[in-house]
N, C-alpha and C positions, 0 to 999 in steps of 0.2 A: 446752184451757185451761192457762195457766201462771198459778198463783195464781187470783185471781178478776178480775184487771184486764187481763190480756193474753190474747188469743185468736189462734190461728193458723188462717187461712183461715175462710171463711164459706160453706160449701157446703150445710149442712143447712137444711132448712125452719125459719124463725123460730119457728114454733109448737112445734117440738120442743125448742128450747133456750132459749126466752125466760125461763124461770124460773132459769136457771143463769147468765145473762150480765148481770144487772142492774148490775154494777159494772164492766163492760168499759170501758176507756179507750184501749187500743191494739189494733189488729188488724194482724197480719203476713199479707200475701197472698203466694201462691206462683205460681200459674198459672191459666189461664183455664177449665179444665175444670169442668163444672157441679157436680161433687161437691166442689169447692174454692171456687168463685166463683159464688155465687147472688145475682143482682142484687136480688131481692125481699128476701132477708135483709139484705143491705147496706144497702138503702133503710130498712128498719125499725130497723136499728141506729142510724142517724142520727136517726131520729124519737125513739128512746129517749134518745139523748145527742147533741146537736148539736156537741159538742166532741170526739167520738171521732176519733182519728188513725189513718188507714190508711197503712201502709208497704208499698211494692211496687217492683217493677223497672219500667223504662221500658215494657216490653211490655204492662203492664196499665193504664197511665195513661189511655188514651183510653177504654177500657171503663169504667174507674172514674169518669171525668168525666161519663159519661152517667147516673151514679147519685147522686153526691155532689159537694159543691163543692170547688173547687181548694184551699181553705184547709184542708180536712180530709186532704189527701194529701201524703205525703212520698215522693218517688221517690229510690231509692238504687241504687248500683251494687255488684257483688260486692266485698267488702272494705271498704266504707264502714262507719264506726262510727256508730251512732246512740245518743244519750244521752236517757233520760227521767229526769232528775235527781230529780224529785219521788218516783218509786218506785224509784230506784236501779237502773235497767235500763241495761245496756250491750248493744247488739245489733248483730250483723254479718250481712250477707247472704252465703251460700255458693252457689256454682254447682251446679246439678243438671242431669242429662242425661236429658231425656224426649223424647216426640215433639212437644213444643212448648217454648217458652221457659219456664224454670222456675227455682226457687231453693229453698234451705233457709235455716235461721236458726240462729246461735249466739246464745244468750240467757244473759247473766251478770247475777246479782243477789246482792248481799251475799256474794260469794265463791263462790256456787253457779254452776256451769257446766253448761249444757244444750245439747245439739245436736238440732235437729228437721230431718229430711229425709225426703221421700217422693216417689213417682213419679219415680224416677231409675234408670237402668240400671247405674250404677257409683258407687262411693265413692272411686275412684282419685283421688289428689291431695288428699283431705280427711284432716285429722288431728283428733283429739279426745282427746289423751293425758290420761288420769287425770280425764276429765270425770265429774261426779257423777251425771249422768243423760242419757238420750237417748230421743227418740221416732223410731224408724226403721222404715221400711217392711219388712214380711215378707210380700210379696205371694204368693210360692208356694214350694213345695219342688221343687227342680229335677228330681230323679229321678222323682217322681210326675208332674210336669208333662210331662216328655218322654215318659213312658209313655202318658199320656192323649192327647198330640198324635199319637203313633204309632197309637194305636187309632182315632182320628178319621180319620186319613189312610187306614187300611186299609178303613174303612167309607165312604170317599168323603165324609167330613163335614169341616166347618171347626171348628177349635178356637181360641177367643179366647186360649188359652194361648200360641199361637204368636207372637202380638204381645206378650203380657205379658212373656215371658221376655227380649224385647229391649228393653223400655221400663220395666221395673220390677225391683226388687231381690228376690232370693230370700232366704228365711230363712238359707240357708247363708252367703250373703255378709254378711248383717247380723251373724250370730254371730261370723264370723271377724273382722269389723271391730271388734266390741266387745271380743273377746279381745285383739286386737292393741293396742287403745288403753287397755285396762284400764278400761272404762266400768263404773261401779259399779252402775247400775240402767238396765235397758232397758224401755221401754214400747213393745211391738210395735204398729205401726199398719198400716192398709191391707192387712189379711189377706184374701186371696182365698178364696172359698168352695170352689173346685174341689179344692184340695189343704189344706184347713183342718186336717184331722185330722193329716196328716203335718207341717204346720207346728207345730202344738201339741206333737206328740211330740218334734220336734227342739228346741224351746225348753225342754221338761221335761228332756231329756238334757243340755242345756247347763247 
């Protein structure tokens, strides 16, 4: 949630969030994976407020049209600027690099600059110099992840972390990005359980 009127993604069950989203007017969507795009939740958001606006990339339009009316959808491209003048929002899509089409969002309101990006393997080419805040993925701690992958391979087992390190950001990369851009406040998101302890420790050290 950004304030109480703007929501990023709609992947959680409606029953878990219904008491916190009564004032939502805008929903920024990123990609098709179920923890970000829950058709049932999206449908219930429309029932709650038939004027809610969903903003997405072209890759989500057809799936969204199966749930909501075209009048509720704004399709944008990377770099497009969206204005919601009533709430003084200026929003831009940022390209993200996942195992499916994906994006992040720059959100500006009343001089406050926020970057949201998750489910991406890199932040190369993205700048957020002096941003007030950011919600960025801290999916794994790379050293512990590599250790767990090696242990699994030695035991002839599969580790989901092998895929994760190639499609998600490590806490190390996120911290480096925040330092380089002098981001004032980080809200870590998409924290994986396998290396959660190490992620928390890295964030504390920073």
